[in-house]
N, C-alpha and C positions, 0 to 999 in steps of 0.2 A: 504494499499500501504506499502510496506516496505521502511522505510527510509534509506538514506545512513549512519546514524549513528549508526542505528541498525546493519547494515552490518560489522561494525567496532568492535561490542561489542565482547568479548569473550563468548563463549557458556556456559551456566549454568552447573554445576557439574551433575545436575539430567538429563540432557538432553540424549537422545530424548524422555524421557517417562514423560508422566503425568497420573494420576490415577483420575478415575471419580467412585464416590459411588452414585448409581441411586436407584430410587424406580420403580421397572419395573411393568407396568400394567398388566391387564389380556391379554390372548393370543388376544380376540377379539379387544380389543383396540389396541394392538401391530399391528394386521393387518389393522385396519382403517389408523393409524399413516403411516404405509409403502405404503398402496395405494396412500395417498395423496402425500406424498414425492416422489415416483415415477412418479406420473403424474406430478408433478412441474417440476421434472427433464426432463420428455420427451417434456413439453411444454414451459418451460422458461430456462432451463438449470441450475435451482437451486439445489445445491447439498449439502449444509452445513447441514441441518436438516438430511437429508437422509444418510450423512456420519456416523452417529451414529446409534446404535440400539435404537428402541423406548424406552424413559424413561423420568422420571421426575428428574432432578438433585437434589440431597440432598448436596452433596459437589462435587465440580467439578474442574478439571485441577489441581490436587495437586501432587507437585512434592516431591516423597518420598525416591528418591535415591535408596540406597540398603536395604531399612526398609520394603520392600514389606511383608516378613514373619511376621515382628512384627506387621504391619499393620492388617493384616489378623487374627492375634491372638486376636489383641485388638477387632477387630470388632466382632469376634466370641464371645467374653466374654460380650461385650455391649448387642447383640441382642440375647443373649440367654434367651428364656422365655419372651422376650418382646412382649407384644400383638399387634396383627394386629389391623387395624381400618378402617372405611369406607373412601373412596375417591370419592368425587362428580365432574362429568366431567361437567362443566357449557357450554360446546361447543366451536365453534371458536370465538376467541377473538384476538385482537390486543394487543401485549405486547412489550412495547419499540419500535424498528423498525420491529420487527417480528410478526408472525402469530401463534397462538398456540392454542391448546386445554387447556383451563384455568382449572386446578384441585387443585386451592389454597382455594376454598370456599366450605361451607356447602351448602346443598340446600338452606337455608334461607338467604344466603349471607354472613354470618358471616365467619371469617377466620378459616381455618381447622387447629386447633392448634397442632392437633396429628402429621400432617407432619411437622409443624415448629419445633415441641420439637424434633422429630426424627432428623431433619436436624442439630439443635443446639447440641444434644448430640453427634452425630458423629462427628461433627467439632472439639468439645472439645476433644473427645477421640483420634482424629488423629493427633491433633495440635503439640505433641512431635515430630513427625516424619515428619513433614512439613520442607521442606529446602526453602531457599530464593531463589527467581528467579526474573528475570527482563524482559523477553520476552515471553509470554505476562506478564503483571503485575499480582500479587497474586490475585486469584480469592477468596476473603475473604467473610465469611458468615455474613451476616447482616440481624437479625431476622426482623428489622422494614421494610425492603424492600423485603424480600424474598416472591416471589410469585411463587409457584410450578406450572409446566407447561409442557406440552408435545410439543415439537417445531415441527413446520410444514413446516415453513420458517422463516430462521432465518439471519446468518452473510451475505449471499448473498445481503439481503437488505439493509446492510449498505453500499453496494458498489452501489446498484441500488435501492435506494429510490424512485424513480419514479414509481417503479412497486408495492408497497406495497398495495396501495388500489385496484389495479387490481388483484393481486394474493390473497386478502383475499375475494373478490368477487368471483373469480375462485374457490377457495377452498369450499366455501358455496354453490355454483351452483354444484358441484360434488356430493353432497348429499350422502357423504359415511355413510354407517350406523355405529353407533359408540355406546357403552354402555353409559348409562347416569350416571355410577359410576363402581367401582371395589374395592375388598377388598385390602387394603394397606398391603401386607403380603410377598412381595418378594423384598429384598434388593440384589443388584449385584456389585461387584467391576469388573472394567473393567480397563486394561491398554492401554493407548493410546500413539500414536507416530506421530510425524509430521516432514518433512524434513525442516521446517522453521516456529518455533512458533512466530516468530516476524512479520510475514506477513500474507498472507492469507493461514493461516495453514490448514484450512479445504480443501484445494485443495490437499493435500497429507496425509491427516489423515488416519492413519489405526488404528485398536483396536483388543484388544484380551480379552475375557472373562476369569476371573480368578476364581470367586467364587460366590456363590449364597447362600443367607440365608433365611431362610423361618421363618417369625415371628408367632407367636403362635397364633392360631385360636380356638374359643369355638368348 
């Protein structure tokens, strides 16, 4: 909920745009995410996960101001000839208050360090272009707590925590076919906008695809 103090704060220079750098899964996994989020909207009115294109966030909600071309150039240099890697989908799990497809681990349960390293390298590369923001607070990268995931139900459940268990069961009972893994070979940059980043921003979120990079595959 928007606080009265939030309404009196000046807007950040970077408003209304925030940028997300995402790992895009394969088309079949994208379809599975969309089927689930569409059904949750129809059944419960949940919209936050479906407001985005299907993705695993590498670095999210970044304010770059007018540095968008420099960010694209920097990412193009960083990702040139970078190898792709396998991503395992461990299935539907709870994460925080949300429900996700967990793609943070290898099949043996160990951390997928390839995706963590990719997120860390991207975060370091774009750091010089990041502008200070206050609403919402900076979405800083913390490798020790980073867990790659594909959101199925997210911010709405912070408003309706009573629905979390029911929604998780509903998702599992949908039995939507989804691959057990995919090649981590597609990085995408999106520009997002919201009428109010300080409140329930997902209710007015819009996005635009800017650039796709394909990582090297054998």
